[in-house]
MDTraj code that builds the backbone (N, CA, C; nanometers):
import mdtraj as md
import numpy as np

residues = "THR PRO GLU ALA THR GLN ARG ILE VAL VAL PRO PRO GLY ALA ASN SER PRO ILE PRO ASP LEU ARG GLU THR GLU ASP SER GLY ASP GLY ALA ALA PRO VAL ALA LEU ALA LEU TYR SER LEU GLN PRO VAL SER GLY PRO PHE VAL GLY GLY THR ALA VAL THR LEU ASN GLY VAL GLY PHE ASP GLU ASN THR LYS VAL LEU TRP ASP GLY VAL GLU LEU ALA PRO ASP LYS ILE THR LEU LEU SER PRO ILE ALA LEU ALA ILE VAL THR PRO ALA HIS ALA PRO GLY SER VAL ALA VAL ARG VAL ALA ARG GLY GLU ASP TYR ALA GLU LEU PRO ALA ALA PHE SER TYR GLU ALA LEU ALA ILE GLU PRO PRO SER GLY PRO THR VAL GLY GLN THR LEU VAL THR ILE ARG ALA MET GLY VAL SER LEU SER GLY ALA THR SER ALA THR LEU ALA GLY LYS PRO LEU THR GLN LEU THR VAL ILE ASP ASP GLN THR LEU ARG GLY ARG THR PRO GLY GLY ALA ALA SER SER PRO ALA".split()
xyz = np.array([
    [0.2316, -6.2353, 5.4541],
    [0.2296, -6.0771, 5.4789],
    [0.2318, -5.9842, 5.3717],
    [0.1792, -5.8382, 5.4426],
    [0.1531, -5.7821, 5.3014],
    [0.2814, -5.7206, 5.2539],
    [0.3848, -5.6904, 5.3124],
    [0.5125, -5.6658, 5.2816],
    [0.6005, -5.7826, 5.1854],
    [0.5438, -5.9199, 5.1594],
    [0.6027, -6.0146, 5.0866],
    [0.5468, -6.0199, 4.9574],
    [0.4410, -5.9145, 4.9382],
    [0.3391, -5.9166, 4.8223],
    [0.4034, -5.8016, 4.7135],
    [0.4275, -5.8621, 4.6079],
    [0.4597, -5.7727, 4.5134],
    [0.3477, -5.7442, 4.4194],
    [0.3277, -5.6308, 4.3460],
    [0.2095, -5.6081, 4.2589],
    [0.2776, -5.5500, 4.1099],
    [0.2631, -5.6518, 4.0411],
    [0.3294, -5.5770, 3.9080],
    [0.1913, -5.5840, 3.7981],
    [0.1991, -5.4348, 3.7582],
    [0.0949, -5.4038, 3.6522],
    [0.1112, -5.3844, 3.5269],
    [0.0548, -5.4809, 3.4393],
    [0.1147, -5.4842, 3.3006],
    [0.0134, -5.4383, 3.2016],
    [-0.0171, -5.3607, 3.1019],
    [-0.0926, -5.3403, 3.0204],
    [-0.1337, -5.4235, 2.9421],
    [-0.2878, -5.4339, 2.9335],
    [-0.3442, -5.5535, 2.8615],
    [-0.2847, -5.5336, 2.7011],
    [-0.2558, -5.6412, 2.6570],
    [-0.2282, -5.6336, 2.5070],
    [-0.2620, -5.7757, 2.4257],
    [-0.3468, -5.7889, 2.3276],
    [-0.3564, -5.9149, 2.2781],
    [-0.2591, -5.9716, 2.2343],
    [-0.1855, -5.8859, 2.1687],
    [-0.0496, -5.9512, 2.0775],
    [0.1019, -5.9047, 2.1612],
    [0.0813, -5.8895, 2.2988],
    [0.2047, -5.8511, 2.3726],
    [0.2569, -6.0037, 2.4376],
    [0.3940, -6.0231, 2.4244],
    [0.4408, -6.1358, 2.4449],
    [0.4502, -6.1373, 2.6268],
    [0.4060, -6.0331, 2.6854],
    [0.4447, -6.0612, 2.8393],
    [0.3056, -6.1115, 2.9059],
    [0.3049, -6.1772, 2.9629],
    [0.2201, -6.2456, 3.0412],
    [0.1412, -6.1720, 3.1094],
    [0.0110, -6.1664, 3.1320],
    [-0.0939, -6.1350, 3.2594],
    [-0.0393, -6.1785, 3.3465],
    [0.0497, -6.0974, 3.4622],
    [0.1172, -6.1251, 3.5716],
    [-0.0084, -6.0606, 3.6614],
    [-0.0177, -6.2010, 3.7866],
    [-0.1067, -6.1489, 3.8915],
    [-0.0264, -6.1199, 3.9963],
    [-0.0965, -6.0892, 4.1215],
    [0.0083, -6.0853, 4.2110],
    [0.0554, -6.2262, 4.2907],
    [0.1676, -6.2121, 4.3415],
    [0.2504, -6.3027, 4.3554],
    [0.2918, -6.3011, 4.5055],
    [0.3378, -6.4173, 4.5564],
    [0.3929, -6.4139, 4.6745],
    [0.5498, -6.4161, 4.6263],
    [0.6302, -6.2988, 4.7141],
    [0.7722, -6.3001, 4.6962],
    [0.8245, -6.4290, 4.7757],
    [0.9055, -6.5426, 4.6961],
    [0.9679, -6.6583, 4.7379],
    [1.0602, -6.6292, 4.8356],
    [1.1153, -6.5203, 4.8844],
    [1.2214, -6.5024, 4.9855],
    [1.3294, -6.4286, 4.9480],
    [1.3490, -6.4753, 4.7973],
    [1.4888, -6.4485, 4.7450],
    [1.4924, -6.3142, 4.6527],
    [1.3697, -6.2335, 4.7005],
    [1.3569, -6.1173, 4.6320],
    [1.2958, -6.1284, 4.4682],
    [1.2861, -6.2633, 4.3952],
    [1.2400, -6.2719, 4.2939],
    [1.0948, -6.3004, 4.2755],
    [0.9766, -6.2302, 4.2434],
    [0.8635, -6.2983, 4.2447],
    [0.8375, -6.4022, 4.1420],
    [0.7340, -6.5273, 4.1804],
    [0.7655, -6.6014, 4.0563],
    [0.6864, -6.5692, 3.9608],
    [0.6899, -6.6504, 3.8465],
    [0.6239, -6.5830, 3.7016],
    [0.5015, -6.6705, 3.7211],
    [0.4235, -6.5882, 3.6650],
    [0.2778, -6.6250, 3.6498],
    [0.2782, -6.7271, 3.5652],
    [0.1928, -6.8265, 3.5135],
    [0.1901, -6.9425, 3.4340],
    [0.1208, -6.8931, 3.3083],
    [0.1569, -6.8998, 3.2310],
    [0.0878, -6.8510, 3.0705],
    [0.0864, -6.9486, 2.9692],
    [-0.0308, -6.9683, 2.8842],
    [0.0137, -7.0661, 2.7524],
    [0.0011, -6.9785, 2.6539],
    [0.0713, -6.9747, 2.5392],
    [0.0690, -6.9102, 2.4433],
    [-0.0108, -6.9615, 2.3126],
    [0.0717, -7.0577, 2.2712],
    [0.0443, -7.1236, 2.1695],
    [0.0653, -7.2876, 2.1680],
    [0.0565, -7.3869, 2.0430],
    [0.0901, -7.4992, 2.0645],
    [0.1398, -7.5180, 1.8865],
    [0.2239, -7.6306, 1.8814],
    [0.2952, -7.6249, 1.7386],
    [0.3043, -7.7652, 1.7228],
    [0.2783, -7.8488, 1.6430],
    [0.1731, -7.8212, 1.5596],
    [-0.0020, -7.8068, 1.6221],
    [-0.0891, -7.7813, 1.5718],
    [-0.2301, -7.7385, 1.6145],
    [-0.3456, -7.8706, 1.5543],
    [-0.2834, -7.9369, 1.4739],
    [-0.3677, -8.0723, 1.4393],
    [-0.3043, -8.1966, 1.4278],
    [-0.3475, -8.2921, 1.4317],
    [-0.2872, -8.4292, 1.3976],
    [-0.4077, -8.5298, 1.3945],
    [-0.3422, -8.6507, 1.3809],
    [-0.4320, -8.7747, 1.3258],
    [-0.5346, -8.8142, 1.4752],
    [-0.6170, -8.8765, 1.4622],
    [-0.7206, -8.9220, 1.5872],
    [-0.6390, -9.0225, 1.6372],
    [-0.5533, -9.1171, 1.5849],
    [-0.4795, -9.1998, 1.6477],
    [-0.3999, -9.1539, 1.7299],
    [-0.3373, -9.0072, 1.7519],
    [-0.2451, -9.0050, 1.8310],
    [-0.1066, -8.9975, 1.8042],
    [-0.0308, -8.9724, 1.8784],
    [0.1244, -9.0041, 1.8607],
    [0.1988, -8.8551, 1.8000],
    [0.1380, -8.7623, 1.7912],
    [0.1859, -8.6050, 1.7628],
    [0.2523, -8.5572, 1.8243],
    [0.3815, -8.5388, 1.7987],
    [0.4715, -8.4447, 1.8938],
    [0.4296, -8.2819, 1.8795],
    [0.4188, -8.2432, 1.9928],
    [0.3722, -8.0946, 2.0145],
    [0.4299, -8.0321, 2.1127],
    [0.4588, -7.9120, 2.0338],
    [0.5421, -7.8057, 2.1703],
    [0.4219, -7.7248, 2.2060],
    [0.4455, -7.6730, 2.3485],
    [0.3579, -7.5836, 2.4248],
    [0.4203, -7.4717, 2.4318],
    [0.3881, -7.3570, 2.3884],
    [0.5027, -7.2264, 2.4167],
    [0.4186, -7.1411, 2.5228],
    [0.4841, -7.1152, 2.6266],
    [0.4375, -7.0028, 2.7146],
    [0.5318, -6.9518, 2.8170],
    [0.4994, -6.9400, 2.9399],
    [0.6174, -6.8895, 3.0510],
    [0.5688, -6.9330, 3.1824],
    [0.6529, -6.9895, 3.2580],
    [0.6297, -6.9808, 3.3893],
    [0.6498, -7.1631, 3.3773],
    [0.6826, -7.2410, 3.3238],
    [0.6497, -7.3677, 3.3201],
    [0.7516, -7.4294, 3.3683],
    [0.8051, -7.5492, 3.4767],
    [0.8641, -7.5982, 3.5646],
    [0.8608, -7.7427, 3.5718],
    [0.9509, -7.8234, 3.6569],
    [0.9010, -7.9570, 3.6670],
    [0.7697, -7.9893, 3.7190],
    [0.7043, -7.9208, 3.7926],
    [0.5706, -7.9389, 3.8531],
    [0.4551, -7.9018, 3.7945],
    [0.4764, -7.8591, 3.6408],
    [0.3892, -7.8108, 3.5525],
    [0.3023, -7.9391, 3.5036],
    [0.1809, -7.9126, 3.4957],
    [0.0971, -8.0400, 3.4616],
    [0.0291, -7.9697, 3.3598],
    [-0.0079, -8.0946, 3.2277],
    [-0.0800, -8.0860, 3.1343],
    [-0.2212, -8.1398, 3.1236],
    [-0.3246, -8.0677, 3.0800],
    [-0.4292, -8.1537, 3.0807],
    [-0.4858, -8.1524, 2.9569],
    [-0.5061, -8.2145, 2.8676],
    [-0.5368, -8.2671, 2.7647],
    [-0.7060, -8.2571, 2.7344],
    [-0.7639, -8.1860, 2.6871],
    [-0.9362, -8.2134, 2.7112],
    [-0.9520, -8.2596, 2.8597],
    [-0.9154, -8.1755, 2.9462],
    [-0.9738, -8.2337, 3.0642],
    [-0.8781, -8.3499, 3.1407],
    [-0.8215, -8.3979, 3.0551],
    [-0.7519, -8.5660, 3.1186],
    [-0.5595, -8.4999, 3.1355],
    [-0.5513, -8.5337, 3.2514],
    [-0.4022, -8.4907, 3.3134],
    [-0.3311, -8.5943, 3.2563],
    [-0.2376, -8.5541, 3.1720],
    [-0.1196, -8.6436, 3.1005],
    [-0.0284, -8.6836, 3.1998],
    [0.0213, -8.8225, 3.2035],
    [0.1140, -8.8716, 3.3038],
    [0.2675, -8.7824, 3.3191],
    [0.3096, -8.7711, 3.4015],
    [0.4283, -8.7061, 3.4079],
    [0.5181, -8.7546, 3.3180],
    [0.5182, -8.8711, 3.2760],
    [0.6183, -8.9282, 3.1987],
    [0.6299, -8.8819, 3.0363],
    [0.4844, -8.8223, 3.0295],
    [0.4546, -8.7828, 2.8832],
    [0.4847, -8.6279, 2.8657],
    [0.5478, -8.5838, 2.9603],
    [0.5529, -8.4301, 2.9532],
    [0.7036, -8.4122, 2.9603],
    [0.7984, -8.3494, 2.8555],
    [0.9252, -8.2967, 2.8653],
    [0.9291, -8.1302, 2.8721],
    [1.0021, -8.1211, 3.0059],
    [1.0353, -7.9727, 3.0060],
    [1.1684, -7.9141, 2.9347],
    [1.1333, -7.8649, 2.8340],
    [1.2401, -7.8008, 2.7383],
    [1.2762, -7.6938, 2.7871],
    [1.2143, -7.6260, 2.8683],
    [1.2886, -7.4744, 2.9261],
    [1.1277, -7.3828, 2.9889],
    [1.2061, -7.2911, 3.0593],
    [1.0602, -7.2279, 3.1092],
    [0.9462, -7.1848, 3.0269],
    [0.9966, -7.1917, 2.9166],
    [0.9010, -7.1365, 2.8253],
    [0.8218, -7.2308, 2.7066],
    [0.8751, -7.3563, 2.7371],
    [0.8444, -7.4690, 2.6311],
    [0.8467, -7.5772, 2.7151],
    [0.7206, -7.6614, 2.6344],
    [0.7114, -7.8329, 2.6929],
    [0.6817, -7.9199, 2.5864],
    [0.6948, -8.0022, 2.5943],
    [0.6823, -8.1100, 2.4775],
    [0.6054, -8.2079, 2.5236],
    [0.5185, -8.2534, 2.4710],
    [0.3932, -8.3656, 2.4936],
    [0.3955, -8.4388, 2.3440],
    [0.3041, -8.5662, 2.3748],
    [0.2975, -8.6550, 2.2354],
    [0.1353, -8.6515, 2.2678],
    [0.0446, -8.6479, 2.1562],
    [-0.1174, -8.6371, 2.1670],
    [-0.1368, -8.7842, 2.1949],
    [-0.2241, -8.7895, 2.3087],
    [-0.3139, -8.9512, 2.3214],
    [-0.3724, -8.9446, 2.1899],
    [-0.4537, -9.0875, 2.1786],
    [-0.5683, -9.1144, 2.0725],
    [-0.6740, -9.0204, 2.1641],
    [-0.7968, -8.9545, 2.0193],
    [-0.8982, -8.9211, 2.0574],
    [-0.9903, -8.8906, 1.9571],
    [-1.1087, -8.8789, 1.9824],
    [-1.2063, -8.8777, 1.8840],
    [-1.1877, -8.7430, 1.8110],
    [-1.2098, -8.7521, 1.6710],
    [-1.2170, -8.6538, 1.6057],
    [-1.2467, -8.4842, 1.6586],
    [-1.2071, -8.3707, 1.5914],
    [-1.2620, -8.2656, 1.6930],
    [-1.1522, -8.1929, 1.7660],
    [-1.1899, -8.0479, 1.8202],
    [-1.1108, -7.9865, 1.8836],
    [-1.1012, -8.0161, 2.0393],
    [-0.9908, -7.9923, 2.1017],
    [-0.9907, -7.9971, 2.2319],
    [-0.9063, -7.8761, 2.2895],
    [-0.9337, -7.8388, 2.4338],
    [-0.8622, -7.7446, 2.5215],
    [-0.7552, -7.8001, 2.5762],
    [-0.6405, -7.7426, 2.6031],
    [-0.5079, -7.7513, 2.6401],
    [-0.5130, -7.6763, 2.7987],
    [-0.4676, -7.7495, 2.8843],
    [-0.4358, -7.6404, 3.0198],
    [-0.3424, -7.7028, 3.0642],
    [-0.2315, -7.5988, 3.1149],
    [-0.1175, -7.5835, 3.1956],
    [-0.1630, -7.5739, 3.3063],
    [-0.1047, -7.6583, 3.4255],
    [-0.1182, -7.6172, 3.5817],
    [-0.0137, -7.6159, 3.6588],
    [-0.0102, -7.5540, 3.7283],
    [0.1163, -7.5548, 3.8541],
    [0.0546, -7.5000, 3.9965],
    [0.0206, -7.5682, 4.0522],
    [-0.0736, -7.5515, 4.2211],
    [-0.1646, -7.4993, 4.1515],
    [-0.2249, -7.3761, 4.2307],
    [-0.3613, -7.3268, 4.2048],
    [-0.3385, -7.2414, 4.0543],
    [-0.2204, -7.2289, 3.9957],
    [-0.2184, -7.1286, 3.8895],
    [-0.2600, -7.2158, 3.7756],
    [-0.3308, -7.1707, 3.6783],
    [-0.3420, -7.2353, 3.5474],
    [-0.3614, -7.1292, 3.4219],
    [-0.3477, -7.1660, 3.3111],
    [-0.3490, -7.1195, 3.1798],
    [-0.4096, -7.2378, 3.1044],
    [-0.5148, -7.1710, 3.0126],
    [-0.6025, -7.2740, 2.8827],
    [-0.6170, -7.1949, 2.8024],
    [-0.5583, -7.2770, 2.6836],
    [-0.6583, -7.2138, 2.5465],
    [-0.7419, -7.3113, 2.4907],
    [-0.8521, -7.2792, 2.4899],
    [-0.9759, -7.3434, 2.4454],
    [-0.9362, -7.4031, 2.2786],
    [-0.9951, -7.4809, 2.2381],
    [-0.9936, -7.5604, 2.1188],
    [-0.8715, -7.5248, 2.0654],
    [-0.7651, -7.5563, 2.0808],
    [-0.6420, -7.5267, 2.0969],
    [-0.5629, -7.6433, 2.0053],
    [-0.6270, -7.7371, 2.0069],
    [-0.5523, -7.8833, 1.9068],
    [-0.6801, -7.9452, 1.8303],
    [-0.6601, -7.9809, 1.7142],
    [-0.7816, -8.0096, 1.6647],
    [-0.7189, -8.1975, 1.5917],
    [-0.8103, -8.2513, 1.5883],
    [-0.7946, -8.3995, 1.6013],
    [-0.8573, -8.4444, 1.4493],
    [-0.7939, -8.4634, 1.3273],
    [-0.8225, -8.5049, 1.2400],
    [-0.8891, -8.6314, 1.1954],
    [-1.0124, -8.6773, 1.1059],
    [-1.0699, -8.8011, 1.1033],
    [-1.0006, -8.9005, 1.0322],
    [-0.9067, -8.8770, 0.9646],
    [-0.8250, -8.9956, 0.8804],
    [-0.6858, -8.9710, 0.9305],
    [-0.5960, -9.0608, 0.9545],
    [-0.4714, -9.1109, 0.9891],
    [-0.3909, -9.1820, 0.8792],
    [-0.3034, -9.1368, 0.8316],
    [-0.1774, -9.2247, 0.7297],
    [-0.0754, -9.2323, 0.7785],
    [-0.0500, -9.3741, 0.7935],
    [0.0586, -9.4552, 0.8517],
    [0.1480, -9.5155, 0.7410],
    [0.2920, -9.4825, 0.7311],
    [0.3521, -9.3860, 0.8008],
    [0.3111, -9.2400, 0.7531],
    [0.3475, -9.1590, 0.8443],
    [0.3081, -9.0372, 0.8103],
    [0.4112, -8.9474, 0.7111],
    [0.4933, -8.9888, 0.6428],
    [0.5971, -8.9569, 0.5843],
    [0.6917, -9.0624, 0.4998],
    [0.7141, -9.0231, 0.4018],
    [0.7984, -9.1501, 0.3352],
    [0.9130, -9.0291, 0.2247],
    [0.9829, -9.1417, 0.1529],
    [1.0540, -9.0783, 0.0359],
    [1.0012, -9.0198, -0.1011],
    [1.0378, -8.9169, -0.1723],
    [0.9687, -8.8508, -0.2510],
    [0.9288, -8.9268, -0.4112],
    [1.0388, -9.0430, -0.3908],
    [1.0096, -9.1349, -0.4848],
    [0.8925, -9.2236, -0.5108],
    [0.8353, -9.1884, -0.3955],
    [0.7242, -9.2905, -0.3870],
    [0.7173, -9.4827, -0.3485],
    [0.6158, -9.5086, -0.3831],
    [0.5855, -9.6348, -0.3455],
    [0.5973, -9.6769, -0.2174],
    [0.5904, -9.6180, -0.1299],
    [0.5710, -9.6525, 0.0174],
    [0.4319, -9.6877, 0.0388],
    [0.4200, -9.8189, 0.0833],
    [0.3116, -9.8712, 0.1612],
    [0.2488, -9.8097, 0.2505],
    [0.1255, -9.7377, 0.2238],
    [0.0627, -9.6579, 0.3283],
    [-0.0733, -9.7026, 0.3723],
    [-0.1339, -9.7029, 0.5015],
    [-0.2567, -9.7438, 0.5487],
    [-0.3007, -9.6381, 0.5832],
    [-0.4297, -9.5674, 0.5575],
    [-0.5028, -9.4461, 0.5891],
    [-0.6305, -9.5219, 0.6579],
    [-0.6120, -9.4778, 0.7953],
    [-0.7667, -9.4881, 0.8599],
    [-0.8253, -9.3938, 0.8949],
    [-0.9553, -9.4423, 0.8919],
    [-1.0573, -9.3404, 0.9417],
    [-1.1603, -9.3521, 1.0757],
    [-1.1719, -9.2336, 1.1232],
    [-1.2925, -9.2696, 1.2422],
    [-1.4182, -9.1868, 1.2166],
    [-1.5099, -9.2279, 1.2126],
    [-1.6391, -9.1546, 1.1763],
    [-1.6481, -9.1379, 1.0394],
    [-1.5762, -9.1927, 0.9331],
    [-1.5943, -9.1762, 0.7883],
    [-1.6075, -9.3531, 0.7422],
    [-1.6856, -9.3453, 0.6219],
    [-1.6753, -9.4867, 0.5806],
    [-1.5947, -9.4617, 0.4500],
    [-1.4936, -9.5742, 0.4455],
    [-1.4226, -9.5636, 0.3225],
    [-1.4488, -9.6958, 0.2278],
    [-1.5727, -9.7864, 0.3002],
    [-1.5670, -9.8992, 0.2113],
    [-1.6165, -9.9203, 0.0562],
    [-1.6660, -9.7711, 0.0020],
    [-1.6799, -9.7515, -0.1287],
    [-1.5679, -9.6790, -0.1645],
    [-1.4673, -9.6881, -0.1574],
    [-1.3633, -9.5681, -0.2199],
    [-1.3238, -9.6465, -0.3405],
    [-1.2979, -9.6104, -0.4507],
    [-1.2456, -9.6842, -0.5583],
    [-1.0865, -9.6021, -0.5858],
    [-1.0821, -9.4516, -0.5425],
    [-0.9506, -9.3817, -0.5590],
    [-0.9286, -9.3220, -0.4306],
    [-0.8041, -9.2747, -0.4205],
    [-0.7737, -9.1859, -0.3115],
    [-0.6518, -9.1122, -0.3666],
    [-0.6328, -8.9950, -0.3496],
    [-0.5159, -8.9040, -0.3713],
    [-0.4163, -8.8670, -0.2844],
    [-0.3018, -8.8362, -0.3216],
    [-0.2025, -8.8117, -0.1951],
    [-0.1204, -8.6571, -0.2648],
    [-0.1327, -8.5434, -0.2434],
    [-0.0966, -8.4306, -0.2977],
    [-0.1692, -8.4052, -0.4640],
    [-0.2416, -8.4465, -0.4418],
    [-0.3202, -8.4328, -0.5513],
    [-0.2967, -8.5682, -0.6962],
    [-0.2193, -8.6396, -0.6408],
    [-0.1946, -8.7459, -0.7181],
    [-0.2528, -8.8803, -0.6696],
    [-0.3052, -8.9813, -0.7631],
    [-0.3592, -9.0995, -0.6905],
    [-0.2664, -9.2121, -0.6712],
    [-0.3168, -9.2842, -0.5527],
    [-0.2536, -9.3992, -0.4737],
    [-0.2657, -9.4923, -0.5947],
    [-0.1849, -9.6101, -0.5911],
    [-0.1522, -9.7051, -0.6803],
    [-0.1792, -9.8151, -0.5806],
    [-0.2251, -9.9633, -0.6620],
    [-0.2325, -10.0645, -0.6004],
    [-0.3477, -10.0339, -0.4355],
    [-0.4583, -9.9456, -0.4783],
    [-0.5601, -9.9207, -0.3874],
    [-0.6125, -10.0589, -0.3470],
    [-0.5967, -10.0870, -0.2182],
    [-0.7427, -10.1912, -0.1486],
    [-0.7941, -10.1226, -0.0080],
    [-0.9143, -10.1785, -0.0601],
    [-1.0301, -10.1634, 0.0612],
    [-0.9853, -10.2418, 0.1692],
    [-0.9184, -10.2358, 0.2824],
    [-0.9237, -10.3647, 0.3805],
    [-1.0487, -10.3682, 0.4771],
    [-1.1395, -10.2805, 0.5029],
    [-1.2170, -10.2834, 0.5600],
    [-1.3064, -10.1412, 0.5796],
    [-1.4205, -10.1040, 0.6365],
    [-1.4883, -9.9920, 0.6380],
    [-1.4045, -9.8837, 0.6737],
    [-1.3170, -9.9138, 0.7797],
    [-1.2442, -9.7853, 0.7863],
    [-1.0822, -9.7803, 0.7555],
    [-1.0355, -9.8540, 0.6744],
    [-0.8951, -9.8813, 0.6305],
    [-0.8800, -9.9294, 0.4756],
    [-0.8040, -9.8081, 0.4498],
    [-0.7472, -9.8372, 0.2974],
    [-0.6248, -9.8582, 0.2901],
    [-0.5547, -9.9374, 0.1947],
    [-0.3943, -9.9509, 0.1900],
    [-0.3957, -9.8899, 0.0517],
    [-0.2433, -9.8633, 0.0090],
    [-0.1987, -9.8171, -0.0911],
    [-0.0705, -9.7443, -0.1376],
    [-0.0204, -9.7641, -0.2735],
    [0.1442, -9.6988, -0.2510],
    [0.1355, -9.5786, -0.3028],
    [0.2178, -9.4872, -0.2450],
    [0.2333, -9.3586, -0.2946],
    [0.3030, -9.3145, -0.4312],
    [0.2454, -9.2327, -0.4823],
    [0.2926, -9.1907, -0.6014],
    [0.4326, -9.1072, -0.6100],
    [0.5328, -9.1435, -0.6906],
    [0.5937, -9.0420, -0.7027],
    [0.6192, -8.8920, -0.6949],
    [0.7208, -8.8574, -0.6309],
    [0.6943, -8.6986, -0.6395],
    [0.6076, -8.6084, -0.5448],
    [0.5518, -8.6804, -0.4639],
    [0.4364, -8.6584, -0.3533],
    [0.5295, -8.5905, -0.2451],
    [0.4807, -8.4699, -0.1738],
    [0.5606, -8.4251, -0.0822],
    [0.5735, -8.5495, 0.0346],
    [0.6923, -8.5074, 0.0935],
    [0.7195, -8.6115, 0.2171],
    [0.6288, -8.6218, 0.3160],
    [0.5613, -8.5228, 0.3203],
    [0.4561, -8.5367, 0.4467],
    [0.2990, -8.5536, 0.3607],
    [0.2169, -8.6535, 0.3962],
    [0.1026, -8.6597, 0.3385],
    [-0.0343, -8.5426, 0.4012],
    [0.0201, -8.4688, 0.4828],
    [-0.0574, -8.4003, 0.5167],
    [-0.1069, -8.2762, 0.4708],
])
top = md.Topology()
chain = top.add_chain()
for i, resn in enumerate(residues, 1):
    res = top.add_residue(resn, chain, resSeq=i)
    for name in ("N", "CA", "C"):
        top.add_atom(name, md.element.get_by_symbol(name[0]), res)
traj = md.Trajectory(xyz[None], top)
């Protein structure tokens, strides 16, 4: 009914932390539902093999919020509601490049195009002690590693480098490298 509709007008602003609120129906308790918004992701990149823990920041999230990753809906058990302003997910594997991320609740949705970038290289394990000597495997997608004669991490060469196949190298980390090879 017209009496149950509230109109909230918020001036537009690219840097405004206030979501673009649309007309919403009153839920009967006097409080209008919050329009869904998606502001950012953290981190914004990860390896093509997936497995990156990502926090989605926005407003209006609840237990019914769905996440679509490059158009594919993530299973509900892959989404953790941290609060009404934060969701946690783990990225699925994907070819290198950028993907759109969409959150949806009923007919309401918000999307960030090209919000997350998949890198063509993956290093496993993704971190290690600064003393070095961690055996790492570097996997590539769309990049040939077969002719590699050296590889560096944080500007220092890996030792005991071995080419496993066209898309896989293995070597030991140098001492003093940052704990995260990214």
